[in-house]
C-alpha positions as CSV (number, residue, x, y, z in Angstrom):
1,M,-5.7,-13.5,3.3
2,K,-6.3,-10.3,5.6
3,V,-3.5,-7.5,4.9
4,C,-2.1,-4.1,5.6
5,A,-0.9,-2.3,3.1
6,S,1.7,1.4,4.1
7,I,1.0,3.5,0.3
8,N,2.9,5.5,-0.9
9,L,0.7,8.4,-2.6
10,G,3.4,10.3,-4.1
11,P,7.2,11.8,-1.9
12,Y,5.6,13.5,1.6
13,N,2.1,11.8,1.0
14,H,1.5,7.7,3.0
15,E,-1.5,6.0,4.1
16,A,-1.8,2.9,5.4
17,V,-5.3,0.2,4.9
18,M,-6.4,-2.7,6.0
19,F,-7.9,-4.9,3.1
20,D,-9.9,-8.6,3.1
21,S,-7.6,-10.1,0.8
22,I,-4.3,-9.0,-1.2
23,A,-7.0,-9.1,-4.9
24,K,-9.1,-5.6,-3.4
25,A,-6.2,-4.0,-1.9
26,V,-4.5,-4.9,-5.2
27,A,-7.9,-3.3,-7.4
28,Y,-8.0,0.0,-4.2
29,F,-4.6,0.6,-5.8
30,R,-5.0,1.2,-9.4
31,T,-7.9,2.4,-8.7
32,Y,-7.8,5.3,-6.1
33,V,-4.2,5.5,-6.7
34,A,-2.0,5.0,-9.6
35,G,-1.4,8.0,-11.3
36,I,-3.1,10.5,-9.8
37,D,-1.9,13.7,-8.1
38,Y,-2.4,13.6,-4.3
39,G,-0.5,17.3,-5.0
40,T,2.9,15.9,-4.2
41,G,3.0,14.5,-8.2
42,T,2.6,10.9,-9.1
43,D,6.3,9.4,-8.6
44,E,7.1,7.0,-6.6
45,Q,3.0,5.4,-5.9
46,V,3.8,1.9,-4.5
47,M,2.3,-0.4,-2.1
48,D,3.5,-2.5,0.7
49,L,1.2,-5.5,1.9
50,Y,2.2,-7.0,5.0
51,P,0.0,-9.4,7.1
52,Q,-3.1,-7.9,9.0
53,C,-1.9,-6.6,12.3
54,N,-2.9,-8.6,15.5
55,T,-6.1,-6.8,16.5
56,S,-7.1,-9.0,19.2
57,A,-3.4,-7.3,20.6
58,G,-4.4,-3.6,19.9
59,L,-2.3,-3.7,17.1
60,R,-3.3,-1.0,14.6
61,C,-2.0,-0.4,10.9
62,H,-2.9,3.6,10.1
63,A,-0.1,5.9,8.9
64,G,1.2,7.2,12.2
65,A,2.6,3.8,13.0
66,T,2.6,0.1,11.3
67,F,4.3,-3.1,13.4
68,H,5.5,-5.2,10.3
69,D,9.1,-5.7,9.9
70,Y,9.4,-7.0,5.9
71,P,7.3,-6.4,3.0
72,M,5.8,-9.7,1.7
73,T,4.7,-7.7,-1.7
74,R,5.3,-4.9,-3.5
75,Y,3.1,-3.9,-5.9
76,A,4.3,0.3,-7.5
77,V,3.1,2.1,-10.8
78,G,5.7,0.9,-14.0
79,P,6.5,3.5,-16.2
80,R,3.4,3.9,-18.8
81,G,1.1,3.5,-15.1
82,G,-0.4,0.3,-15.4
83,V,0.4,-1.2,-11.9
84,Q,3.5,-4.1,-11.1
85,R,3.8,-6.2,-8.6
86,V,8.1,-5.8,-8.0
87,I,10.6,-8.6,-6.7
88,V,11.6,-6.8,-2.6
């Protein structure tokens, strides 16, 4: 399932990325986000996943605007630095 990921890199740092699968999104979050300080600390590192936007209608996920209501899945960095699925 193709997904849009809304990722908080830390307080005041955010990005939105499209992935071909949930597994690829989680691997990206685990490898390139979890525990890495992007200049504002590592608190609040969270990734929300949504079904991918309808790109044929011109909707794209990006940090300035997303077109989703409620995340289908949330992943967060746990207290010891691991990535865990969180109940939303």
